[in-house]
ZAMARLO-528324 format. One record per residue (C-alpha): residue in one letter; x, y, z. Coordinates in steps of 0.02 Angstrom, whole numbers. Layout:
residues N
<'A' <X Y Z>>
...
//
This chain:
residues 812
<'M' <1149 574 1192>>
<'N' <1245 708 1290>>
<'T' <1430 703 1330>>
<'S' <1548 812 1429>>
<'M' <1711 866 1347>>
<'N' <1802 837 1512>>
<'W' <1734 659 1519>>
<'I' <1786 626 1339>>
<'K' <1963 683 1380>>
<'E' <1971 545 1511>>
<'Y' <1988 423 1364>>
<'V' <2071 539 1236>>
<'P' <2191 637 1348>>
<'E' <2285 717 1203>>
<'L' <2126 797 1136>>
<'D' <2145 985 1120>>
<'C' <2010 1077 1024>>
<'T' <1882 1213 1049>>
<'P' <1696 1169 1062>>
<'K' <1672 1244 887>>
<'E' <1811 1138 813>>
<'W' <1738 985 899>>
<'T' <1564 1019 831>>
<'D' <1623 1043 651>>
<'A' <1745 896 646>>
<'M' <1632 769 731>>
<'T' <1484 815 621>>
<'L' <1587 794 463>>
<'T' <1641 619 515>>
<'G' <1463 563 546>>
<'T' <1436 596 731>>
<'K' <1314 740 709>>
<'V' <1321 870 847>>
<'E' <1151 949 874>>
<'T' <1190 1076 1010>>
<'C' <1338 1136 1111>>
<'T' <1319 1213 1285>>
<'I' <1473 1297 1359>>
<'L' <1444 1292 1547>>
<'N' <1567 1430 1590>>
<'K' <1519 1541 1444>>
<'N' <1459 1682 1560>>
<'L' <1575 1649 1708>>
<'D' <1729 1757 1731>>
<'K' <1845 1803 1876>>
<'I' <1760 1688 2002>>
<'V' <1871 1616 2139>>
<'T' <1853 1530 2306>>
<'G' <1855 1648 2454>>
<'Q' <1850 1620 2641>>
<'I' <1743 1731 2751>>
<'K' <1852 1806 2887>>
<'S' <1725 1916 2974>>
<'I' <1542 1963 2968>>
<'E' <1476 2129 3033>>
<'P' <1302 2206 3025>>
<'H' <1270 2344 2899>>
<'P' <1249 2512 2989>>
<'D' <1102 2567 2880>>
<'A' <1015 2404 2827>>
<'T' <951 2266 2940>>
<'K' <951 2135 2801>>
<'L' <1129 2167 2741>>
<'V' <1295 2117 2817>>
<'I' <1475 2168 2782>>
<'C' <1598 2026 2754>>
<'Q' <1787 2028 2744>>
<'V' <1836 1890 2622>>
<'D' <2007 1813 2590>>
<'V' <2022 1777 2403>>
<'G' <2203 1719 2406>>
<'A' <2371 1802 2378>>
<'S' <2353 1886 2549>>
<'E' <2212 1991 2477>>
<'L' <2062 2034 2586>>
<'I' <1911 2116 2502>>
<'Q' <1752 2187 2574>>
<'I' <1584 2122 2510>>
<'V' <1410 2177 2561>>
<'T' <1280 2038 2546>>
<'G' <1102 1996 2593>>
<'A' <1137 1810 2612>>
<'S' <1113 1735 2784>>
<'N' <1167 1553 2770>>
<'M' <1355 1581 2792>>
<'K' <1470 1594 2943>>
<'V' <1648 1646 2977>>
<'G' <1768 1519 2901>>
<'D' <1654 1463 2759>>
<'V' <1729 1453 2584>>
<'V' <1614 1521 2449>>
<'P' <1621 1570 2264>>
<'V' <1669 1753 2247>>
<'V' <1651 1858 2090>>
<'L' <1788 1989 2087>>
<'D' <1768 2166 2023>>
<'G' <1740 2159 1834>>
<'G' <1690 1975 1834>>
<'K' <1531 1896 1767>>
<'V' <1398 1776 1829>>
<'A' <1265 1681 1731>>
<'G' <1104 1738 1815>>
<'G' <1006 1746 1976>>
<'H' <876 1664 2089>>
<'D' <718 1713 1994>>
<'G' <711 1554 1892>>
<'G' <691 1649 1728>>
<'A' <792 1634 1570>>
<'L' <978 1668 1593>>
<'P' <1046 1826 1510>>
<'E' <1131 1789 1345>>
<'D' <1294 1874 1395>>
<'G' <1285 1853 1584>>
<'I' <1287 1992 1715>>
<'E' <1442 2096 1748>>
<'I' <1487 2133 1929>>
<'H' <1572 2297 1973>>
<'A' <1629 2377 2134>>
<'G' <1507 2499 2208>>
<'K' <1414 2556 2362>>
<'L' <1268 2465 2443>>
<'R' <1174 2581 2560>>
<'G' <1330 2687 2578>>
<'V' <1456 2547 2608>>
<'E' <1587 2497 2480>>
<'S' <1572 2321 2405>>
<'Y' <1710 2251 2292>>
<'G' <1629 2092 2227>>
<'M' <1488 1968 2254>>
<'M' <1471 1798 2337>>
<'C' <1371 1674 2231>>
<'S' <1233 1547 2242>>
<'I' <1236 1393 2130>>
<'E' <1099 1472 2022>>
<'E' <1207 1624 1990>>
<'L' <1339 1505 1921>>
<'G' <1215 1442 1791>>
<'S' <1168 1277 1875>>
<'S' <1037 1219 2001>>
<'R' <1007 1116 2157>>
<'E' <947 972 2047>>
<'F' <1129 936 2005>>
<'Y' <1206 1009 2162>>
<'P' <1089 944 2298>>
<'E' <1207 1001 2435>>
<'A' <1176 1182 2386>>
<'P' <1051 1275 2498>>
<'E' <879 1312 2431>>
<'S' <911 1497 2448>>
<'G' <1081 1566 2486>>
<'L' <1266 1552 2449>>
<'Y' <1349 1393 2389>>
<'I' <1473 1335 2523>>
<'F' <1621 1227 2473>>
<'P' <1675 1079 2582>>
<'E' <1783 1119 2732>>
<'G' <1968 1129 2687>>
<'T' <1943 1198 2510>>
<'A' <2090 1311 2467>>
<'V' <2057 1495 2437>>
<'G' <2100 1584 2275>>
<'Q' <2058 1432 2168>>
<'D' <1954 1444 2009>>
<'A' <1779 1408 2074>>
<'P' <1700 1349 1908>>
<'T' <1839 1220 1890>>
<'L' <1809 1151 2064>>
<'L' <1623 1137 2023>>
<'G' <1654 1055 1855>>
<'L' <1584 1203 1759>>
<'N' <1737 1229 1649>>
<'D' <1662 1111 1523>>
<'A' <1561 1100 1363>>
<'I' <1413 984 1343>>
<'H' <1374 918 1169>>
<'E' <1211 839 1115>>
<'Y' <1214 716 969>>
<'E' <1094 645 843>>
<'I' <1144 461 840>>
<'T' <1069 347 708>>
<'S' <996 183 770>>
<'N' <1125 76 680>>
<'R' <1266 153 783>>
<'V' <1218 88 954>>
<'D' <1402 93 1004>>
<'C' <1393 284 999>>
<'Y' <1257 285 1133>>
<'S' <1400 289 1259>>
<'V' <1540 405 1312>>
<'I' <1668 273 1262>>
<'G' <1590 260 1089>>
<'I' <1595 448 1062>>
<'A' <1775 453 1128>>
<'R' <1825 315 1005>>
<'E' <1752 417 862>>
<'A' <1839 574 926>>
<'A' <2009 488 932>>
<'A' <1989 434 750>>
<'T' <1925 606 697>>
<'F' <2067 706 776>>
<'G' <2203 575 752>>
<'K' <2233 547 938>>
<'C' <2256 391 1043>>
<'F' <2104 311 1124>>
<'H' <2124 235 1297>>
<'M' <1993 111 1353>>
<'P' <1962 111 1543>>
<'A' <2078 -16 1622>>
<'E' <1988 -173 1679>>
<'E' <2030 -189 1863>>
<'K' <2011 -355 1950>>
<'S' <1884 -349 2091>>
<'G' <1811 -470 2214>>
<'N' <1860 -564 2373>>
<'A' <1909 -746 2387>>
<'E' <1729 -807 2391>>
<'D' <1633 -879 2243>>
<'I' <1467 -806 2187>>
<'H' <1410 -980 2134>>
<'D' <1399 -1025 2318>>
<'Y' <1268 -888 2341>>
<'L' <1167 -880 2180>>
<'K' <1107 -988 2037>>
<'V' <1060 -917 1865>>
<'S' <975 -1005 1719>>
<'V' <910 -939 1553>>
<'E' <765 -1035 1477>>
<'D' <739 -924 1325>>
<'T' <912 -895 1253>>
<'D' <837 -827 1091>>
<'L' <774 -676 1190>>
<'C' <924 -667 1309>>
<'P' <1088 -710 1220>>
<'R' <1192 -668 1373>>
<'Y' <1160 -644 1559>>
<'T' <1296 -597 1684>>
<'A' <1280 -571 1872>>
<'R' <1395 -518 2014>>
<'M' <1366 -491 2201>>
<'V' <1412 -356 2326>>
<'K' <1403 -379 2515>>
<'N' <1406 -255 2659>>
<'I' <1330 -113 2558>>
<'Q' <1373 60 2623>>
<'L' <1250 185 2547>>
<'A' <1320 361 2538>>
<'P' <1332 508 2418>>
<'S' <1445 472 2270>>
<'P' <1605 576 2252>>
<'K' <1596 747 2175>>
<'W' <1683 697 2013>>
<'M' <1550 565 1979>>
<'Q' <1407 682 2024>>
<'I' <1477 812 1904>>
<'R' <1489 688 1761>>
<'L' <1313 623 1789>>
<'A' <1247 800 1799>>
<'S' <1333 843 1634>>
<'A' <1231 705 1551>>
<'G' <1069 767 1632>>
<'I' <1058 632 1767>>
<'R' <1027 686 1947>>
<'P' <1146 605 2073>>
<'I' <1057 498 2205>>
<'N' <1178 386 2300>>
<'N' <1336 288 2265>>
<'I' <1250 125 2210>>
<'V' <1122 205 2095>>
<'D' <1252 327 2028>>
<'I' <1372 186 1984>>
<'T' <1241 95 1880>>
<'N' <1196 256 1790>>
<'Y' <1379 299 1767>>
<'V' <1420 132 1687>>
<'M' <1265 143 1575>>
<'L' <1326 312 1511>>
<'E' <1507 258 1499>>
<'Y' <1485 89 1414>>
<'G' <1308 102 1344>>
<'Q' <1260 -53 1445>>
<'P' <1108 -37 1558>>
<'M' <1123 -125 1725>>
<'H' <1003 -170 1862>>
<'S' <1025 -217 2044>>
<'Y' <918 -329 2154>>
<'D' <913 -347 2343>>
<'Y' <990 -519 2367>>
<'D' <889 -552 2523>>
<'K' <727 -527 2424>>
<'I' <773 -654 2289>>
<'R' <672 -807 2344>>
<'G' <769 -968 2336>>
<'H' <924 -866 2290>>
<'E' <894 -914 2110>>
<'I' <869 -810 1952>>
<'I' <775 -882 1803>>
<'V' <757 -787 1639>>
<'K' <600 -844 1551>>
<'R' <441 -790 1465>>
<'A' <290 -736 1566>>
<'Q' <126 -829 1562>>
<'D' <-27 -752 1479>>
<'G' <-125 -651 1605>>
<'D' <16 -635 1734>>
<'E' <15 -472 1832>>
<'F' <172 -388 1896>>
<'E' <204 -228 1996>>
<'T' <352 -128 1931>>
<'L' <463 -8 2027>>
<'D' <350 139 1985>>
<'G' <207 57 2080>>
<'Q' <107 15 1924>>
<'M' <26 -156 1899>>
<'R' <69 -225 1727>>
<'T' <-26 -363 1635>>
<'L' <93 -480 1543>>
<'D' <80 -610 1406>>
<'H' <188 -752 1337>>
<'S' <290 -635 1224>>
<'I' <362 -535 1370>>
<'L' <527 -591 1446>>
<'T' <540 -583 1636>>
<'I' <674 -602 1768>>
<'C' <608 -724 1898>>
<'D' <663 -799 2062>>
<'A' <608 -969 2126>>
<'E' <429 -909 2156>>
<'G' <390 -779 2024>>
<'A' <440 -624 1927>>
<'I' <555 -494 2004>>
<'G' <585 -388 1848>>
<'L' <535 -353 1669>>
<'A' <689 -397 1566>>
<'G' <769 -242 1492>>
<'I' <629 -127 1548>>
<'M' <609 -106 1737>>
<'G' <635 -201 1899>>
<'G' <499 -254 2017>>
<'E' <434 -177 2177>>
<'N' <464 -343 2265>>
<'S' <654 -339 2240>>
<'K' <699 -156 2240>>
<'I' <850 -84 2330>>
<'T' <806 11 2488>>
<'D' <910 102 2618>>
<'D' <913 -59 2720>>
<'V' <999 -162 2585>>
<'K' <1147 -266 2644>>
<'T' <1184 -377 2494>>
<'M' <1139 -348 2313>>
<'V' <1153 -434 2145>>
<'F' <1215 -337 1993>>
<'E' <1139 -387 1825>>
<'A' <1213 -345 1654>>
<'A' <1129 -437 1512>>
<'T' <1089 -430 1328>>
<'F' <909 -446 1270>>
<'D' <830 -459 1098>>
<'G' <801 -280 1039>>
<'T' <641 -312 941>>
<'N' <563 -406 1086>>
<'I' <608 -267 1210>>
<'R' <532 -135 1097>>
<'L' <370 -230 1076>>
<'S' <361 -278 1260>>
<'A' <390 -98 1319>>
<'R' <248 -43 1207>>
<'K' <132 -180 1269>>
<'V' <157 -139 1452>>
<'G' <159 49 1417>>
<'N' <327 79 1498>>
<'R' <471 135 1387>>
<'T' <625 172 1495>>
<'D' <803 231 1466>>
<'A' <860 50 1481>>
<'S' <734 -15 1353>>
<'G' <790 125 1236>>
<'Y' <966 53 1239>>
<'F' <914 -129 1225>>
<'E' <793 -105 1081>>
<'K' <935 -44 970>>
<'G' <1025 -210 990>>
<'L' <1172 -214 1113>>
<'D' <1336 -307 1091>>
<'P' <1334 -462 1204>>
<'N' <1523 -449 1226>>
<'L' <1496 -283 1316>>
<'A' <1407 -355 1468>>
<'E' <1557 -430 1558>>
<'S' <1665 -273 1540>>
<'A' <1524 -162 1603>>
<'I' <1483 -267 1756>>
<'N' <1667 -282 1802>>
<'R' <1685 -93 1785>>
<'A' <1538 -68 1903>>
<'C' <1614 -186 2032>>
<'A' <1782 -98 2019>>
<'L' <1694 67 2055>>
<'I' <1606 -13 2204>>
<'E' <1774 -55 2280>>
<'Q' <1852 111 2228>>
<'L' <1714 211 2314>>
<'G' <1706 96 2466>>
<'A' <1523 60 2432>>
<'G' <1532 -125 2475>>
<'E' <1629 -289 2468>>
<'V' <1625 -375 2298>>
<'V' <1604 -563 2301>>
<'G' <1729 -654 2192>>
<'G' <1683 -732 2025>>
<'I' <1549 -698 1897>>
<'I' <1399 -795 1836>>
<'D' <1400 -788 1646>>
<'V' <1268 -877 1542>>
<'Y' <1328 -856 1363>>
<'P' <1286 -1011 1260>>
<'V' <1330 -944 1086>>
<'K' <1468 -815 1081>>
<'R' <1450 -676 953>>
<'E' <1599 -670 835>>
<'P' <1666 -521 738>>
<'S' <1594 -498 564>>
<'V' <1710 -516 414>>
<'V' <1684 -422 251>>
<'V' <1785 -463 96>>
<'C' <1781 -328 -36>>
<'K' <1890 -243 -165>>
<'A' <1968 -71 -156>>
<'S' <1922 -43 -339>>
<'E' <1738 -75 -300>>
<'I' <1744 52 -158>>
<'N' <1827 180 -272>>
<'H' <1693 152 -405>>
<'L' <1555 175 -276>>
<'I' <1618 334 -194>>
<'G' <1713 410 -341>>
<'F' <1889 408 -267>>
<'E' <2056 342 -324>>
<'L' <2123 284 -156>>
<'T' <2246 142 -138>>
<'A' <2211 -11 -33>>
<'E' <2346 47 90>>
<'E' <2260 216 112>>
<'M' <2094 130 144>>
<'K' <2176 14 270>>
<'A' <2244 164 365>>
<'Y' <2072 245 377>>
<'L' <1986 84 430>>
<'E' <2112 40 565>>
<'K' <2087 212 645>>
<'I' <1915 149 699>>
<'E' <1974 -24 751>>
<'L' <1922 -114 590>>
<'S' <2062 -240 567>>
<'T' <2107 -246 382>>
<'E' <2215 -362 278>>
<'I' <2264 -329 97>>
<'G' <2263 -479 -19>>
<'A' <2405 -534 -132>>
<'D' <2324 -447 -281>>
<'G' <2340 -279 -191>>
<'D' <2154 -248 -215>>
<'T' <2061 -369 -102>>
<'L' <2022 -306 74>>
<'T' <1974 -424 215>>
<'V' <1895 -314 349>>
<'T' <1858 -384 522>>
<'A' <1736 -278 621>>
<'P' <1730 -295 811>>
<'T' <1564 -349 882>>
<'F' <1522 -174 946>>
<'R' <1515 -118 763>>
<'Q' <1354 -206 719>>
<'D' <1329 -98 564>>
<'I' <1472 -172 461>>
<'H' <1407 -314 351>>
<'R' <1447 -278 168>>
<'M' <1555 -180 48>>
<'C' <1449 -21 54>>
<'D' <1468 -15 244>>
<'V' <1657 -20 226>>
<'A' <1649 113 89>>
<'E' <1552 227 207>>
<'E' <1688 214 339>>
<'V' <1823 256 212>>
<'L' <1720 402 147>>
<'R' <1684 485 313>>
<'F' <1865 484 370>>
<'Y' <1937 527 201>>
<'G' <1823 679 217>>
<'Y' <1662 726 132>>
<'A' <1738 897 101>>
<'N' <1873 814 -6>>
<'V' <1750 734 -126>>
<'S' <1773 810 -298>>
<'M' <1634 842 -422>>
<'T' <1608 704 -549>>
<'L' <1477 669 -681>>
<'P' <1370 515 -651>>
<'S' <1390 370 -770>>
<'G' <1241 318 -875>>
<'G' <1201 171 -764>>
<'D' <1196 281 -609>>
<'V' <1063 403 -671>>
<'A' <901 380 -575>>
<'G' <743 362 -678>>
<'G' <577 449 -654>>
<'L' <429 521 -746>>
<'A' <434 692 -828>>
<'P' <331 821 -732>>
<'D' <182 818 -852>>
<'L' <178 629 -855>>
<'A' <182 627 -665>>
<'V' <32 745 -664>>
<'N' <-60 630 -785>>
<'E' <-31 483 -669>>
<'R' <-101 581 -524>>
<'V' <-255 630 -624>>
<'R' <-287 447 -667>>
<'H' <-274 403 -483>>
<'Y' <-394 542 -431>>
<'A' <-522 496 -564>>
<'Q' <-520 314 -511>>
<'A' <-539 367 -330>>
<'L' <-699 460 -381>>
<'G' <-770 300 -455>>
<'Y' <-726 323 -640>>
<'S' <-662 175 -741>>
<'Q' <-526 204 -868>>
<'A' <-576 189 -1051>>
<'F' <-462 172 -1202>>
<'M' <-521 249 -1366>>
<'Y' <-455 247 -1544>>
<'S' <-353 396 -1602>>
<'F' <-412 364 -1781>>
<'E' <-592 404 -1825>>
<'S' <-712 426 -1968>>
<'P' <-745 604 -2027>>
<'K' <-932 562 -2018>>
<'V' <-932 562 -1828>>
<'Y' <-927 751 -1829>>
<'D' <-1098 749 -1912>>
<'K' <-1163 646 -1765>>
<'L' <-1087 775 -1647>>
<'L' <-1178 916 -1742>>
<'F' <-1021 1010 -1790>>
<'P' <-1055 1139 -1926>>
<'A' <-970 1118 -2095>>
<'D' <-842 1254 -2059>>
<'A' <-801 1196 -1881>>
<'M' <-618 1196 -1834>>
<'E' <-635 1016 -1773>>
<'R' <-665 959 -1953>>
<'Q' <-487 1014 -1999>>
<'Q' <-409 845 -1971>>
<'V' <-247 754 -2009>>
<'K' <-286 622 -2139>>
<'I' <-202 452 -2135>>
<'L' <-108 411 -2295>>
<'N' <-142 225 -2289>>
<'P' <-298 202 -2179>>
<'L' <-375 35 -2137>>
<'G' <-539 105 -2200>>
<'E' <-647 260 -2195>>
<'D' <-693 227 -2012>>
<'F' <-509 251 -1965>>
<'S' <-454 378 -2095>>
<'V' <-425 537 -1991>>
<'M' <-343 580 -1826>>
<'R' <-467 641 -1698>>
<'T' <-479 824 -1650>>
<'S' <-607 790 -1513>>
<'S' <-618 652 -1384>>
<'M' <-808 661 -1378>>
<'N' <-848 526 -1506>>
<'G' <-749 392 -1415>>
<'M' <-826 436 -1246>>
<'L' <-1005 439 -1311>>
<'T' <-978 276 -1405>>
<'S' <-920 192 -1243>>
<'L' <-1066 265 -1144>>
<'S' <-1185 203 -1280>>
<'T' <-1112 27 -1268>>
<'N' <-1137 27 -1079>>
<'Y' <-1315 93 -1095>>
<'N' <-1367 -34 -1225>>
<'R' <-1293 -176 -1123>>
<'R' <-1401 -123 -976>>
<'N' <-1261 -43 -874>>
<'R' <-1366 108 -830>>
<'D' <-1241 186 -708>>
<'A' <-1076 206 -802>>
<'R' <-935 327 -756>>
<'L' <-786 328 -876>>
<'Y' <-630 431 -898>>
<'E' <-498 441 -1032>>
<'M' <-325 519 -1024>>
<'A' <-266 530 -1204>>
<'S' <-217 651 -1341>>
<'I' <-311 741 -1478>>
<'Y' <-220 800 -1633>>
<'I' <-240 980 -1693>>
<'P' <-151 1019 -1857>>
<'K' <-55 1182 -1858>>
<'A' <-81 1199 -2044>>
<'L' <-157 1099 -2187>>
<'P' <-83 1025 -2289>>
<'L' <37 971 -2154>>
<'T' <204 1060 -2146>>
<'E' <248 1005 -1968>>
<'L' <187 884 -1837>>
<'P' <15 922 -1763>>
<'D' <-12 988 -1587>>
<'E' <-40 833 -1480>>
<'R' <-143 897 -1334>>
<'M' <-165 783 -1184>>
<'T' <-349 785 -1134>>
<'L' <-443 721 -983>>
<'T' <-618 669 -1034>>
<'L' <-751 619 -907>>
<'G' <-920 545 -952>>
<'E' <-1064 473 -853>>
<'I' <-1242 409 -869>>
<'G' <-1356 358 -728>>
<'E' <-1371 442 -558>>
<'G' <-1259 592 -591>>
<'D' <-1307 764 -655>>
<'F' <-1224 925 -713>>
<'F' <-1175 976 -538>>
<'T' <-1104 804 -496>>
<'M' <-990 818 -648>>
<'K' <-943 996 -601>>
<'G' <-897 939 -425>>
<'D' <-791 794 -489>>
<'V' <-691 909 -602>>
<'E' <-657 1029 -460>>
<'V' <-603 888 -343>>
<'I' <-474 826 -469>>
<'L' <-407 1000 -503>>
<'N' <-402 1044 -318>>
<'Q' <-292 892 -288>>
<'L' <-170 965 -414>>
<'G' <-160 1126 -314>>
<'L' <-287 1230 -412>>
<'T' <-375 1283 -253>>
<'G' <-437 1455 -306>>
<'R' <-611 1501 -367>>
<'Y' <-677 1427 -528>>
<'H' <-788 1523 -647>>
<'Y' <-908 1450 -773>>
<'D' <-947 1544 -934>>
<'A' <-1107 1480 -1012>>
<'A' <-1114 1610 -1150>>
<'G' <-938 1575 -1210>>
<'C' <-963 1387 -1228>>
<'A' <-1019 1347 -1406>>
<'K' <-994 1159 -1411>>
<'P' <-1136 1098 -1525>>
<'F' <-1145 925 -1447>>
<'L' <-1193 1000 -1276>>
<'H' <-1365 1056 -1218>>
<'P' <-1373 1245 -1254>>
<'G' <-1443 1283 -1081>>
<'R' <-1330 1165 -983>>
<'R' <-1152 1193 -1040>>
<'A' <-1009 1305 -986>>
<'N' <-824 1337 -1008>>
<'I' <-717 1306 -854>>
<'I' <-614 1460 -813>>
<'Y' <-474 1465 -685>>
<'D' <-357 1612 -655>>
<'G' <-421 1693 -815>>
<'H' <-383 1539 -923>>
<'V' <-510 1428 -1009>>
<'I' <-451 1256 -955>>
<'G' <-596 1151 -1018>>
<'Y' <-784 1134 -1031>>
<'L' <-926 1028 -964>>
<'G' <-1111 1002 -987>>
<'E' <-1257 889 -1027>>
<'V' <-1254 804 -1196>>
<'H' <-1374 876 -1325>>
<'P' <-1535 769 -1342>>
<'E' <-1508 753 -1530>>
<'V' <-1332 689 -1503>>
<'L' <-1397 565 -1373>>
<'E' <-1516 501 -1505>>
<'N' <-1376 487 -1633>>
<'Y' <-1279 377 -1511>>
<'A' <-1431 276 -1456>>
<'I' <-1420 334 -1276>>
<'G' <-1594 339 -1200>>
<'E' <-1559 449 -1049>>
<'A' <-1462 604 -1001>>
<'A' <-1272 596 -1013>>
<'Y' <-1145 718 -943>>
<'V' <-968 751 -1003>>
<'A' <-819 859 -956>>
<'V' <-657 891 -1048>>
<'V' <-501 967 -968>>
<'D' <-361 1032 -1080>>
<'M' <-208 970 -984>>
<'P' <-77 1086 -1067>>
<'E' <-174 1231 -990>>
<'V' <-171 1145 -821>>
<'Y' <13 1095 -810>>
<'P' <79 1273 -775>>
<'L' <-53 1295 -639>>
<'V' <-9 1138 -540>>
<'N' <50 1185 -367>>
<'D' <115 1056 -242>>
<'D' <154 1184 -106>>
<'T' <18 1147 19>>
<'K' <-1 1274 157>>
<'Y' <-82 1215 318>>
<'V' <-155 1337 444>>
<'P' <-197 1302 626>>
<'L' <-375 1276 681>>
<'A' <-460 1441 718>>
<'K' <-454 1496 900>>
<'F' <-587 1631 885>>
<'P' <-775 1611 855>>
<'S' <-858 1630 685>>
<'V' <-1008 1740 645>>
<'S' <-1137 1700 510>>
<'R' <-1258 1814 419>>
<'D' <-1401 1757 306>>
<'F' <-1445 1853 148>>
<'S' <-1617 1817 72>>
<'M' <-1623 1904 -98>>
<'L' <-1731 1941 -248>>
<'V' <-1620 1904 -397>>
<'P' <-1654 1941 -581>>
<'H' <-1659 1783 -687>>
<'A' <-1508 1844 -788>>
<'V' <-1396 1849 -633>>
<'T' <-1308 1685 -598>>
<'A' <-1263 1607 -432>>
<'G' <-1079 1623 -478>>
<'Q' <-1095 1812 -497>>
<'I' <-1176 1826 -326>>
<'E' <-1046 1714 -244>>
<'D' <-906 1819 -322>>
<'I' <-980 1974 -241>>
<'L' <-1000 1888 -72>>
<'V' <-822 1820 -69>>
<'Q' <-743 1979 -138>>
<'R' <-834 2100 -22>>
<'A' <-808 1991 134>>
<'G' <-622 1986 96>>
<'K' <-503 1893 211>>
<'L' <-640 1875 342>>
<'C' <-740 1759 228>>
<'E' <-732 1578 284>>
<'R' <-879 1499 191>>
<'V' <-1021 1545 73>>
<'E' <-1170 1426 63>>
<'L' <-1324 1433 -48>>
<'F' <-1464 1355 55>>
<'D' <-1624 1404 -35>>
<'V' <-1684 1440 -213>>
<'Y' <-1867 1473 -249>>
<'E' <-1973 1529 -395>>
<'G' <-2162 1543 -377>>
<'A' <-2313 1648 -347>>
<'Q' <-2237 1742 -201>>
<'V' <-2091 1803 -307>>
<'L' <-2101 1943 -436>>
<'A' <-2104 1890 -618>>
<'G' <-1928 1888 -692>>
<'F' <-1850 1860 -522>>
<'K' <-1799 1713 -414>>
<'S' <-1775 1702 -226>>
<'M' <-1601 1648 -169>>
<'A' <-1537 1635 9>>
<'Y' <-1353 1626 59>>
<'K' <-1266 1598 224>>
<'V' <-1100 1692 240>>
<'T' <-982 1638 381>>
<'L' <-853 1763 440>>
<'R' <-704 1734 554>>
<'A' <-541 1822 598>>
<'Q' <-387 1718 638>>
<'D' <-316 1835 769>>
<'H' <-463 1910 863>>
<'T' <-651 1903 895>>
<'L' <-748 2003 766>>
<'T' <-833 2162 828>>
<'D' <-1005 2224 778>>
<'D' <-924 2367 681>>
<'E' <-819 2247 577>>
<'I' <-967 2135 540>>
<'G' <-1077 2284 496>>
<'S' <-943 2351 378>>
<'V' <-934 2185 285>>
<'V' <-1124 2173 271>>
<'K' <-1132 2351 202>>
<'K' <-1001 2312 70>>
<'I' <-1094 2155 18>>
<'L' <-1260 2248 1>>
<'N' <-1178 2384 -105>>
<'G' <-1105 2254 -221>>
<'L' <-1268 2158 -237>>
<'E' <-1361 2319 -276>>
<'R' <-1252 2345 -430>>
<'L' <-1313 2177 -495>>
<'G' <-1493 2229 -471>>
<'V' <-1511 2114 -321>>
<'S' <-1612 2170 -171>>
<'L' <-1650 2094 -2>>
<'R' <-1821 2017 21>>
<'S' <-1940 2110 136>>
//
């Protein structure tokens, strides 16, 4: 929504503020100003001047010398290359030391304008410059009378010495607003003016409703019926005869241009003007094209086809409301008129329509037909039905004022159920409790009545009965009234207060929130949650092959246990997981995937002197189709979702868990921290738990993970430049792991590395004893340019040097 300050002052004439003051004050009272454009920001010392004489330049065929009267009996000489003027024309003239906005090149306007100074052009003195409309910061789109290339010429009879920007309506500021959908009344100049009057404490003047129309009766010409009143609560129509199409007056063109609407002719401009002024879209039909001189508002039939004003054929269904005549549709209600009833230059009599349609239906219908218009944008927010009559009467008054036609007397108004103002009964004490103030009921009444919310104070001095006019469709309950009091009391005046206990919002602690996310991710990977006992028997550590001096055997003993099987607090989650996997295996569930999120209890000293360290642990276990690498991938997926997106390392030598297979176990290392371990369960342990096939487990120590969680996700655009891949087929000593090789490839390729893929591993007769053949594909890409051969060769050389230090060589 854009508004002109000059237009606002039409309804708030006492308003006197700078654009900056306007922006700040309106934003603080809830009408958020997004941008402010000062039209005359770079215009200075520009007046109207009349050309008195034109002479050729003695040394330039494309230049002429003009003597220009700029008022106060002052005649100045200006040299120009323009050719569209003649003696007697009145044009904008920039005096010596003045400024203009820009030029004809169509580029961006200079931030501070262009200063004009007296000087010589090809040896002849020039004391100013005559301007085109572009040099004044505007364009022919909004000043169609301006020539395509040349000086702007004012209408004959324009006085000289006047301020040219004022005559052109450029002494103005245009504000753009962010209006929330519940404030449909502010999608109009009148709505913004009403808010401005309340904000600045000035009087608001609604446009006077002028009576219009001749002695005839529209009912003698036209019949209107509404079949679907649920979709059309109100429909009004008026008629105009003897249409005289012509350009609209300059003041109207300027106001439309300030809102970004190009002037067309008086009839079209009036409908656009009223839509901007009142926020009520209107439509006009050629009366002679309305068959049977009857308008029927009803739903379309499934499969109907209708050609709209833009020449597109639309397929309709029963949910779409149409405006019909006696033979068929002539318009899509609230969206667009039809080609078969449009206004042309030959129009003699027309029908004005101002109606209210169901907002939800208009939104859905516009989407179905693929045609969302300015009008549908208004209707879908839910217009006030009581606005229609005022808007259509305003349009007819403008028709008569501009001499655009003869208005037929009377109005057709189909309004079966009138919308009444909403009434909210609340208490001042409740409002004070909600917003933290100590205002009296009288003070609240004063704020509310500034915005036309009629308020009565009850006998108890606390009860407020607030009546909201129908254009304020957002006032329904106490909190709505409190918001109005708050925004005009002033957000800046709100003092700091502590919240009461009942007002404190709940939520999980950060570590508990991470735990919930981990549960969600594990379940998404196909794991089922398992619940294990925290109390165990000390004998389970024999089944897990822990040595006698293992740290895990230092357990917290229960003083009054239920029995030996529940006599100590667990220091490892492995017994519970393997017990559950064993139960699944022995009950013929041969493909089980389980997870547990629970604590283990590590005593800080024995005998106990303080509470043990309760460490939250994620334990994963599976039997069936998975393997070591499946488990490894699942762990990385979960951790990646928590923001641990760097490289993981796996230390096989450092992992000494006795219940894991000695050749298939590893510690999980991230950012230099051991955050867990994973591996295949030792065959002897599998036998102890009666599991007859391989099982895989992983344990993540969550206290090590919490500090590493990172929710700052950085997205990068898709690469614009091509990638390059290089294959490395290598002879690798058995002692060198794939992780070591990948570290070298990633490190040496640096920021150009996009992907590293192992695509072949081979051991056999063709490979030297003690070696294995491994092949990697390395993909390189730069984000800002296409890689050159030199860059690629440099990366390959670095990689080969690094691999050589590991004893790795390329295969012949």
